[in-house]
N, C-alpha and C positions, 0 to 999 in steps of 0.2 A: 714396231717400237713405240708408236703413239699409245696403243692400248696398254702396253707394258708399263709405260711411264705413268699412266693414269691409275694403274693398280697400286702404286705407292701412295696415292691419295687415300686409298681405303686402309692401307696398313698403318699409316703414320699415327693416327689417333689412338687406336688400340695399343700399339707398341708403346707410345709415350705414357698412357694412363696405367698400363699394367706394370711397367718398370717403375714408375713413380710411386705406385701404391705399394709395391714390394719394398722399396726403399723407405717409404713413410712408416710402414709397419715394423721395420727392423731397426730404425734409427732411434737410439735412446733419447727421450725427451720430446720427440716430435708427436704432436697431437693433431690428428686430421681435422678436428672440429675447431681448432684455434690457429693453426699455422697454414699459410699458403704453401703450395708445392714448391714454389721457387726457393723457399728457405732451405730446401734440401741441398742446395748448392753450397751451403756453408758448412764449416766444420771439417773434421778429418776425412770423412768420406764424401765430401761435397763434389769431388771430381766425377763421381758416378752419375749424379744428376746432371752435371754439365755435359757429360758425354751423351746421356740420354737425350738432352735437348738438341745437341748438335747433330746426332744421328737422325733424329726426327726431322730436323730442319732440312737435311739433304733429301729425305723422302718428300717433304713438301715442295722443295725446289724441283724435284723430278716430276711431281704432279703438275706443277706450274708449266713446265715445258710441254707436258702432255696436253694441257688445255690449249696452249699456243698452237701446237701442231694439229689438233683436232678441229678447232673452230677458227676458220680462216677469215675472220672479219674483225671489225673494230671492237665488238663486244668480247670476242675471244682474246684479243690482245689485252683488253682491260682486265679480264679475269686472270689471265696469266701473269700480268705485271703485278697485280694486287696480291695474288697468292705468293708470288715470288718475294714481294716486300715482306710479307708475313714470315716466310722462311728465313730471310736475311735477318729480320728482327729477332727471331729465335736464336740465331747464332750470336748476335750482339748481346742479347740478354744473358746468354751463357758466359760470354767474355766478361761482362760487368754484372756480378752477382748483387743481390739485394743486401741491405743492411740487416744486421742481427736484430732480433726482437727480444723482449723480456722472456727468458726461459729457453730460448733456442738461438744458437747452440747452447747446450746445458751450461749454466753458469753466467750466461749473458744477461746484462741488465737492460739492453736495448736503449732506445732514446737517442741514438746517434744518427747523424746524416752525413754520408760521404758522397763524393763525386760518383763513385761506382753505383751506389744505391740510387742516386738521382737518375743516372743514365739508364739503369735497369727499368725504372718506372717509365721513363720517356720511350724507350724502345718497346716496352710492353704495351703502352698506350697506342703507339704508332702501329704496332703489329696487329693488335686486335681491331683497330679502326680499319686497317687495310683488309683484314679478313672479312669484316662486316661489309665493307664496300664491294669486295669480290662476290659476296652472296647477293648483293643488290644488282651487280652487273650480270651475274648469272640469271637472276630473275628476269631481267630485261631480255636476255637471249632466249629464255624459255618462252616468254610471251611472243617473241618474234617467230618461233617455230610452232606455236599453237599449244605449248605445254603449260597452260595457265595454272593447273593445280600445283605443279612443281614450283612455279614462280611464287605462289602463295606461301608454301612452307619455307622457301629460301629467304623470303623477306622476314618471316617470323623468326627464323634462326639468326638472321643478321641482326635484328633488333635485340634479341636475347644476348648476343655477343656484346653489343654496345652497352646495354643496361647492366649486364652482369659484371663486366670489367670495371666500368666507371663507378657503378654502385659499390662494387667490392673495394675499390680504391678509397671511396669516401668513408666506408665503414670498416676499414682494414683492421681496426683494433678490437673488434668484437666478432663473435661467431657468425653473425649475419653477413659480414664482409667476406668471410671464407666461403660461405654457402653461395653467395653471388658470384664469386670468382669461379667456383666449380661449375655454375650454370654457364658462364661465359666459355669456359674451356670445353665442356661437353657439347654445347651448342655449336661451337666452331668446328670441332672434330666431326660432329655428326653431319654438318653441312658439307664439309670437304669430302667425306666418304660418300654421301648420297649423290653429290654432284659428279664425283669421279665415276661412280657406277653408271650414272645416267649418260654421261658423255662417252664412256667406254662402250656402252650398248649402242649408242647413237652413231658412233664412228664406224664406217664400213670395215668389215673384216677383210684383210688383205687377200686371203685365200679365195673368199667368195668373189671379190672384185676381179681377181685373175680368171676365175672360172667363168664369170659373166662375160669378160672380154674375149675369152677363147671361144665361147659359144655364140657370141653376138655377132 
């Protein structure tokens, strides 16, 4: 079960990105260079992006449980909790969609701020911060088992998540902001996939454990 749960950490990112890109390329008025993917939750077909986010969130939560089962120490608990917080924030971000911007949904003038839009930003910030912190906790665990190269790329990806999201939020009204958000999203999914693969391979295979016990 542990290894199966970790497998969802590999699937989550590609699933989210592929579905979001399909929606982005088929929604009238949506421009990948100008609009954040979260805006796909608005308008007549917004429920599809909300569903994408929620399904992805359950995959992330499954991976979080896999980390908890695989790494039975304080760092494993930290990784699991932080990845779980990210998954919960994905669900909350789907429940509270962002505010419209000028041009999307089509006909929108933008410039409004609602409680839902504010909460969307808050949960987004909390989620990306938790994901970056999970990468840093994973880096600490890697150093403890002697996997220092993995610790290095985990820290790099964690920093990219933080810089990408908060930089993207600061420059949200220009294409640079969208690019930075893409960096945060892709860096976060890449870390989750690589970490899940690593812990999956590191975890003892149940069949081999039973065979070793039988012959030992």
